[in-house]
N, C-alpha and C positions, 0 to 999 in steps of 0.2 A: 311904555317902552317904545323905543323908536324902531320902526321898520323902514324899508325903502319908501321914500316919499314923505316921511314924517319930518317934523321940524325939531327933532331932538338935538341937543347941543353936543358938540364933541366932548370927549372925556376930559381934555385939558381944561375946559371951561366949567367943569362941574365941581370945583373945589368947595362951593357953598354947601354941598351936602356931604362932604367928605371930612367933617371934623373928627378929631380924635379925642378920646379920653385916654390919657397916657399915665400909667403908673410908674413910680420910681423915676420921675423926671429929674435931671435932664437926659439921662441915658436910659431910655425905656427898655425894659425887657418883656413887658406885657402890654399889648395894645387892645383896646376895646373900641371897635368901630361904632360910630353912631352919627346921625340918626339913621333910621331905616325907612325905606319906601315899601309899600305893599300893594298888591293888586289882587282882585277877587279871582275865583276859580277861572282858569283859562281854557277849560275843556271838560271832557268827560272820560273817566277811566274807571273801570270796575271789572276785575277778574276776566279780562279779555286780552288777547294778544295785540289787538288794534285799539288804540285810544286816540282821542283828539286833544290837541293842546296848541293853542295859537302861539304861545310864547316859545314852546319847544320848536314849533315850525320855523320861527324866525332864527333860532339858534342853528337848526339843521341846515337851513337854506343860506346861512351866512349873512343874514340881514339884521342880526341882533345889534342894537345900540343901547348904551346905558340909559336908563330912564331918568327923567326929572319929574318933580311934582307936576301933575297935570298931563303927562304924556299918555296917549290913548293907545288902545289895542283892540282890534276887532275879534270878538269871540267867534268860534266856528258856527254858532247859531245866528250870527249877524249882529248881536248886540255889541255895544261899545263899553269897554272897560277902561278905567282910569287909575293911574298910579297915584297913591296918596301917601303922605307922611304918616307913619305909625307912631302913636304915642307910647313911650315905654312905661312900665309899671315902676313901683318903688325899688325894684331890684334891677332896673335897666333892661328888662326883657320886653319883647314885643310879641304879640300874638297875631300871626298871619292868618288870613282867611283860609279855611280848609280847602285844599285843592288849588290854592293860589300860590303866589311867590312873594318872597321878601328879598330886598336888595340892599346890600351894604357896600361901602367902599372905604378905603383908607389910603393914605400916602406913606411911603417909606423912603428914607434917604439911602437905603442900601438894599442890595439883593442878597438872598441866601435862604437856607432852609429855615422853616418855622413849623410850629405845631398849632393847629386850630382845634379848639374845644367848642362844641356847640351841641345842642340837643333840640328835639321837637320838630325836626324836619325829615322829609322822606328821601331827599337827595339834594346835593348842592353842586354848583359849579364854582370852582375856585380858579380864578383867572382863566376861565373858559374850559377847564378840565373837569369832567364829571367825576364826582366822588360819592361815597356812600352816605346814608342818612341814619338818623336816630328817630324814626317815625313814632316809636312807642315811648319816647322821652325817658329812656333808661339812664342816660347820663354816662354811658360807657364809651362813647365814640370820640376818638382823638385822631386827627388826620394830619400826618406830616405833609407839608407842601413846600413848593418853591415860591418864596416871596420875591416879587419884582421890585426893582428900584423905580419909584414913581407910584403910579396908581395901581392898587390891587382891588379886585372885585370879588364879592361873594354873592351868589344868587341861590337862595334856598327855596325849594319847593316845600310848602307848609305841610306839617304832619299833625301830631296830636298834642303839641305843647308849645309853650312860649320859647322864643329864640333869643339868644344873647351870645353872639360869637366873641370869643376871646382868643387872641393870638399870642403865643409864647415864643420868644426868640430862643435860639439854641443855648445861649449861656444860662438863661433862666431854667431851661429844661434840664441841662446837665447838672446844675446846682441842686435842683429840686428832686430829680429822679435817679441820678446815678450815684452809687456808693463810691465810685472811682471816676470823678468827672474828668473828661478828656476832650480833646478836640474832635474826636470821632464820637458823635452823640448817638448812643444807642442804649436801651435799657429794657428791663423786665417790667411789664405792666402788672400792677397789683389789682386792677379794677375788674378783671373778669377771669379769675382762675377756675379751673375745673378740677376738683380734688375729691378723693374718696374719704370716707371715715375708716378708722381702724377698728377692728373687733378684738376684744380682749383675748390675749393669748394667741392670736392668729398671726402666722407668718405670711406676709403679703408681698408678692412681686407686683407692685402697683403701677398704675398709669395715672398721669396728671397732664394738664395742659395750661400754658400761660401765654400771654401776649409778649411778643418781642417787637420793639419799635426801632426803626432805623431813620434817624433825622439827619440824613446825609444825602448829598447828590450822587454818591457812589454806592455800589452794592456793598453790603456788609458780608465779607467772605470768611470762610473757615469758622462758622459759628458753632459753638458748642455750649451746651448747658450741663453743668455738673450738678447732680442731685445728691445731696448728702443727708443721711439720717443717722441715728445711733448705730445702725447696722453697717454703715460704710458709705462709699461713694460710687455712683454710676455716672459715667460720662456719656452724654447723649449728643451724637453728631447731628447737627441741624442743617448744615450746608450754607446756603446763601439767602440773605434777606435783601430783597430788591430795594433800590433807592426810594426814599421818601414814601415808605410803606410800613405796614405792620403785618404780622402773621401770628396766628395762634398756633403754637407748635406743641406736638405731643412729646412726652418724655416718660421715661421709666425710672422707678426707684425701688428700693428694697427696704422693708421695715417689718419688724416684729413688734406687735402691739404689747404694751405692758399689761399686767394683770389689774393694775389700778385704772380707774376712770380718770383720765388725765388728757393732756395734749402732748403731741410729739412734734418737735420742729422738723420741717423740711426746708433745708437751706439750698437755694439755687444760686449758682454762679454763672454769669454770662461771660463768655470769652469770644474773642475774634482773633484767629490765628495765634492763639496762645496768650493773648493779652486780656487781662481781666477788665471788664467794663462796668459790671454792675453785680451786686449781690442783694438778694431779697430772701426773707424768711417767711414761710407760711406755716400755719399750725394745722396738724392733722388731729382731729378729734377722736378720742378713744371711746367706743360704745360697748355696752354689754351685748352678748350674743343675741338676746331676745329683745333688745331695744331697737327702735327705728334707726336705720343707718343708710348711708349712701355707698353705692358701688360704682366703679368706673370700668370702662372697657374701650377697646379700640374698634372704631366703626370701619366696616368694609366699604362704606360709601365714599369716604374721603380720607381715611387714615387718621381722623380726628379722635380725640378722647371725649366720650360722652359719659354722663352719669345717670343713674336711676336710684330711686329710694325704695326701701323695703321695710314693711311692717311684718317681721317674721312670725311664723306660727309659734305659739308658746305651748310647750308640752303640758299635757293634762293627763294625770294618771287615770281619771275616770272617763276619758274620751275613748272613742273607738280606736282600734289598732291600725286603721288605714293610714298610709302616709298622707301628709297634707297635700292639698291641691294648690294651684297658683291662680289667683285672681289678678288679672292685668287691669289696672285702674288708670284711666286716661283723664288728665286734668283739663280744666277749662281755660279760657283765654286769660292771660296775665298771671296764671298760677304756676308756681314752681313744683316740681315733682316731689320735693321733700314736704311741702305743705299739703300736697295731695295725700301722701301716705299717712301724714299725721292725723288726718280726719278719721282714721279707722281705729277701732279698739282691737287689741290683740285677740286672736282666736286660736284654738288648738288645731283646727282642721284646714287652715288656709294661710299661705303666705300672700300678703297683698303687695304687689310689685307695681311701682309707678314709674313709667318711662317719662321722658321729658318732651317728646315731640320736637326735640332739638333746641327749643326755647319756650318760654312761657306763652308766646303766640305761635311761633314756629310755622307749621304748614297745615294747621287744622286737621292733623292726623291723616292727611292724604300724602301720597307719593313718598317724599323723604320722611315725613312724620310716621307714615305706616311702616316704612322700613325700619325706622328707629324702634318702634314698638316691638317689631318681630325680632330685631337683634337683641333687645332687652330680654324678651321672653326666652330666647335661646341661651343667653348668658345666665340668667337667673335659674333656668332649669338645670344647668350644669353645676351650679353652686349649692343649691338648697335641695335637700332630700324631698322628693315630691312624687306623687302619683300622676303620670302623664295623662291618665284618663279623666282626671279631675282638673279641668282647665276652663276658666271662666273669664268673661270680659265685661267690664263695666266702666262707667265714666260719667262725668257731669258737665252740662253745658256744651262747650266745644268738644269736650270729651264724650258727651252723649252722642254728638254727631259722629265722633270717631268710633264709638261703639257700633253704631249702625253701619258705618263705612267698612271697618275691619271685619265686622260680623258678616256682611254681605259679600265682601271680596274674598274672604278666606274662611268659608263656612265649615270646613272639616277640622278647624283648629279648636273649636269651642264646644263645651257641653251645654253652656247656657250663656246668654248675654243679658245685660241689664242696664239700658240707658236711662239716665236721670236728667231731666230738663234738656234733652237733646233736640237738635234740629236735624231735619232730614237731608237737605242739600242747600247749596248756595242759592238756588233758584226758588226754593220754597221759603227761604229765610232772608228776605230783604234784598236779594240780588236783582240784577236786571233780567229782562227776558233773554232766553237763549237765542243764539244766532238762528236765523230762519233756515229751514230745510229747503233751500231754493234750487238745489241741483248744481250750484256753482260754488263760489268761494265760501260763502257762509255755510253751505252744506259741509264742506271739509272742516271748517272751524267748529261747527256744531259737533261733529263726530269726535274731534280731538278732545273735547271736554267731557265725553261720555263717561270716562272712568270716575268722574265726580258725581255722576247721577245715580244716587243710591238705589232708586226704585227700578232701574234697569236690571238690578240683580236681586230683586225682592224674593224671587222663588228660592234662592239659597237660604233664606231665613227659616225655611221649613225644617232645617236640619237639626235644630236644637230648641230648648226652651227659652222663652223671652219674658222678662219682667220689665214693664214700662212704668216709670215713676215720674210724676210731674206735678208741680203746684198749679192750681187752677187760677191763681192770681199772679202768675209769672209775667212781669212786664218787660223782661229782657228777651227770653225765648218764649213766645206765646204758646199757651197750652195747645193751640191748634196744630202745632208741630207733632205733638204726641197723638193727637186725634187723627191726623193723617195716617200715621202708622197703624193706629188701632183699626181704622177702616180698611187698610190694606190687608192686615193679618186676618181680619174677620172672614175674608173670602176664601182662605185656604189653610190657615194654620190651626193646629190642634193642641198646642201646648204653650199658652201664653197667659200672663196675668197683667192687668192694667189697673193702676191706682192713681187717681188724682187727689192730691192732698188739699182738702177744702181750706181756702183762705191763704194758702202758702204762696209766697213769691218765688223769685229765682233761687235765692239762697235762704234756707231756713235752718241753718246750723249744720253741724256734721251729719245729722241724721238724714239729710237729703241725699247723702251718699252711703253712710253707714246705717242703712235702714234695715232693721232686723228681719222683717218679712222678705225683703229682697235677698238677704244672705241665706235665709232658710230655704228660699226657692232654689238658688243656685246649688246649695249644698246637696240637694236631693238628686242632682243630675250629673251623669258621667258620660263621657264619650263612648260610643260602641267599640267593641273589639273589631279592628280592621278586617280580621278574617271572616267576620260574620256579615259584612256588608255585601249584599248581592244586587242592590238597586241603587242607581245613581241618577240624580236629576240635578245637573250642575250648569250654572251660567257664568261665563266670564266676559268681561268687556275688553280686558287687556291681558293676554297670556303672559306678558312680562311681569304683571302684578300677581296673577293667580292663574295657574294652568291646570293644576291637578286636584282631583277629588278622588280620594281612595285609589282605585286601580285604573282610573281613566285620566288621560292627559290630553288636553287640547293643545296641539303643538303649533298650529297656525290657523289664521282666519282667511276667509275669502275677502271680506270687507273689513279693513283695519278699524279697530276700536268701535265696531258695532257689536251688540250682544251675540255671543256664540254659546250654543246650548247643546248638551248631550244628555239624553234621557235613555238609559240602557239598563238591562237586567241580565244577570247571568244564571244559568241553570247548571249547577255543578254536576249533577248526575248525568245530564245529557251532553255536557260539554258544549253548551250553546250560549252565545251572547246575542241578544236582540235589542233593537231600539231605534231611535231616531236622532238626527242631528240637525242643527241649524247654524249656518255660517261657519262651518268647520271645513278647513282645507286638508289638514293633516291631524290624525288621531293616533294615539298610542295606548295600548291596553296591556296591563300587567296580568298575566294568566297564571302566576305562581301559585295561586290559591285553588286552582282547579286540580282535580285528582291527578296524581302523577301518571296513572296508567292511561290517561287520555292522550293519544298521539295525534288526534285530529280534532280541530275545534271549528265549529260551525258559527259563522257570523251572519246575522241578518240586520243590515243597516239601511234605513230609509227604503225598505221594500226590496233590497237586493241581497242575494245570498252568496256568500263566499266560503270557501273551505281553506283552513290554514293548518299546516303542520305545526305541531307544538315546537316552539323554539328550543333549540338544544342547549343554549347557555344563558341567554339574557332574560328569558321568561317574558319578553316583550313582543307583542305583535304591532306592527306599524302599518298604517293605512293612509292612503292618499285619495282625495276626491277631486276629480277633474271633470268639469262640465256635468256634474251631477252623478258621475259614475265612480264608485269606490273600487280601489284595487289594493292588493297587498304590495308593500314596498320594503326595501331595506331600511335600516335605521337612517333617519334623515341627516343630511350633511349639516354640520354646524355652520357652514357658510350661509345657510338659509336663515331667515327670520325664525325666531322661536322663543321659548321661555328664557333662554340664556341671553338673548340679545334681540330687542324688538323695536316697536314703533314709538314715536314721539321724540322730538328733538331733545327735550330736557333730560331724557334718560342718559344722555351722554355725560351728565354731571353725576356720575356714579363710578364705582369700581376704582377707588383711590385715584381719582382724576387729577391731572396736572394741566395747567393752563400755559400755552406756549404762544407768545406773540411774535409776529414777523418783524424782521429788521432789514430785509433786503430792498426796501423801497427808500424813499427820501426820508430825511430827518423828520419832516412833518408827518408822513405816513407811519413811521415807526413810533412816534410819540402818541398818535391816535390809537394804534394797536395796543401799546403798552398801557395807555390810560383805560381802555376797555377791559383788558385783562385784570388790572388792579381793581377796577370798579366791581367786577363780578366777584373777585376774591373778597373784597370788603363786604359786599351785600350778602354773600353766603355765610360769612362769619357772623354778621349781625343777625340774620334771620335763622340760621341753622347751626350756630356755634361751630362753624365749619373750619376746615383746614384745606384751602385751595391754593397751594403754592403756584406762583406764576413766574415764568422764566423767559428770556429771549430765545429765539430759535437757535442762536449761535451757541447756546449752552445746553441744548437738548439733543440727546442721542436717540434717534428713532429705533436703534437696535436694542437699547436698554429697556428693561421692563416692558416687553412686547405685549403683555396681557393687561396693561394699564390703560385706562381711558385717557384721551387727549382732547383738549379743546384748542383748535387752531384759530388764532386771531390774525386776519390778513387775507390776502388773495394770492392768486397764482404769481403775480408780479412782485409781491411784497413779503412772501413767506418762503424761507429757504426749503422747508420740508413739504411744501404743497404737493409736489409730484409723488413723493414717497408715501404720504399719508392719504391723499385723496385724488391722486392723479387719474385713477380709473373711474372716478365718480361721473355719472351722467350729468351732474350739475357742475359747471365750471364757472368760476368768477375771476375776472381780471379787470384791469383798469379800463373803464369806459364801456364795458359790455359783460354779458354773461350768456351762458348756454344752458338750455334745458333740453337734454337729448340732442337732437339735431337742429333745434331752433335757437337762433341767436337774437338777443335783444340788446339794443344799443342804449347807452345812457350812463352818466357818471354819478347818478343820484340814487342808486338802488342798494338796499341792504338785504342780505341773504343769511339765513341760518338753516342748517341741515345736519343730519346725523348719518354716519356711514359705518360699516364694519371696519375695524382696524385691520389693515393687511397683515397676513401671517399670524393672526390670532383667532382662536375659536370663540372668544368671549368678549374681547375689548371693542370699544366703539371710538369713533372720532367725531367730535362735534365741530362745526365750523360757524364762526361769526365773521362775516366778510362784507365788504362794501366795494362798489365799483368806482368810488371817488369820495371826496371829502364829505359831501352831504350824505351819501350812503353809509359811511363810517359813523357819522354822528347820529344817524337814525336809530342805531341799535342801542344807544346809551340808556334809554329809558324803557327798553323792552322788558316786560315783567317775567323774566325767566324763572324766578324763584317764588312766584306768588301763587298760593294754593288756588285751585279751581280754574286757573288759566290753562286752556288746552292748546298744546302745540302739536301740529302735524309733524311728519318726518322732515318736510322741507317747506320753507316759507320765504317769499320774496316781497319786499315792500318798497314803495316810493314815498317821498315826503308828503305828497298830496294827501296821504292817509291822515295826517295830523290835523287837517281841516275838513276832510270829507269821509273819514272812516274807511270802511272796507272797499270803497271805490278806489283807494290807493294801493290795494293789493295787486301786485303784478301777476303772481301765480302761486299756488300752494298745492300740496298733495301728500300722498303716502306712496312710498316705494312698494313695489311688488314683493312677493315672497323671496325672490332672488336679488333684491335690492336694485332692480332696474326701474326705470320710469314706468309707471302704471297709468296708462291713458284713461282707464276707467275710474281711477282714484285720484284724479287731479283736476284742477280747474285754472284756466287763465282768468285774469281779472276782467271786469266788464269793459274798461276802457281799451284794453289791449284787443279784446274781441271786436269792439266797435271800430277800431282803427284798421282792421284787416279788410 
């Protein structure tokens, strides 16, 4: 690849590597660029917010030039890399080096919209614009883009499979995809539907989701999807699909399943301003009530439709009369929820419920994956007759890790957990070393990743029974992972069973999940009656993820995302609560279970004694710790951080979030803002089966949906609603400079991301993705916002130098204080900024 000072040739002279394979000549409607150039891994990236990448550095700094065979590039470690021609296989595919890049180009005699199909890459640049990738080689990614007259370039970052880009021109797309071909090319994608099953005789007000593609330079407005079943038609208003984009949209339908096991058609019609563009028919499968089936629901994370699979309990006249329990079963990497549930035999005493983690790889059952699991548990609990005290958690491989993670994070939800072939954390299972606790930038980044560190919450595992299952010949997740947890439990736990299957590998048939002794173990355990719990020993790393254990809630921390612990007891007869805390700034105690005649309650916390009048209405006592001294307070203001709205930038991508890009700057600035918003929408769809609509600021009303999260793309000079949404923030970003509190930092090459409370809302947040100039804007393109295990502080500012020198390129980062102000004790300026003072 050519950088400044290289001898790379201008694009106009590179025709030798831009040959075309053209189908349907002489008027091609499909273009297959070839040959390809490839380069080895250009840096290092692994579950960290800061990565190195020499090629990305050139793109960000504006020195990227198209490569020719033999062009060289200096790796961040000082070695020299060389672009080479990649030989295709018999299907025309090339395999790029893992972590490297693959480059294609082709010529076109016309400009206009087109559709790119490719797979096996983690990200691509199409004519310089960043777009999503198909890292897991699923084959579902199709990218509308603007083809230029003349030279067009594709730059793919290699993923897990061979790459073969194919470009389809609009007329070919209209003919192949649209039932009503028209000049306005838009259609319903059939490649990634989310559909429920129907259950015999059941009337269903159902939810589904499909992809809508807009292969046009203009927005597709007035979009409606009509969903027709034998019950009738429901019109779903979708709104607008942005130019050259796609969106997976939720829709409702109504259907009563027949008594026969059959299929029922769901016919969808796509309209724009009343004009029919496309019709597609999907089949809803009818299942018997006791057969494995799929359910769908609308997620509160992003308004998307998600599914889960259920192996329902089968009635047994000889079984006990207790209602069945629910076993939440978490799948491994690459496994679908339906396949997970199919591994279990029916039992009379348990519904096996398998959530999706949002996708087969998803989020490793952390963050959005954990939230998906708990949304599924809530939905299934409302649909199926069950005993809420009989609730268990299990999973295999990545799902075994999820079992440890959800078990440790949410300990009062489970009567027992049972991980099979599970790994402990990213850092025990093949990941890099954690950031150093250096008191500076890496200290903040270390803390930001603490919610992924299972062992920080290991004391919570003492709340329930644990069955550990692992094959001693597992060559995927080594048995040492199970032995780590065996060693940890041996020090304090009194109710656990450990079994290593001799000679068993990673997968030894359905029994490595549907293991009879495991199920017998969990069957014998139930959750305690909440009214009988007088002793609490609870740790949370993130109150936003988990704040409450029985009658105690950790409302806020002194040090964000460090372990916070409360160990307390209550004496009902004496009306006394005693105990100790660690890293707890605010604490709430529910005293409703204390005798009603007690009008005064004594509190002994950390050696201090307080006397509280019994609350007259809420039954909640609220306490605050300042400088080591506890005091009674009123109910904390929702303007403060808390379980409702807390730390970590990526938490902004929740609460039915909408992405809003700025249009108040130049055309170039608007294009960059729009490209970043579209990229994040594409990435969250791919990794999380998500629904992240993106709109220009000119079409966003800040007064509408005031409790909805918003992501702002742009800065104070380029985004119309900056002052309305983040004008009061102590972080301010504009062209050429930014402010952190009272300190100004000059430069047009900085990228900033941060989270703020949304004004006039008690629950919503605003996330910001901003740059101080072109390089800063481009620097956020490859930030891993949606990658599990990557810890994001509340705010983070980076310069392009990071792409060659790692965390030395961090300008500053930190956590906001409890009131969302700059906290000097929980922030750090970068080393170079400190040295320049």
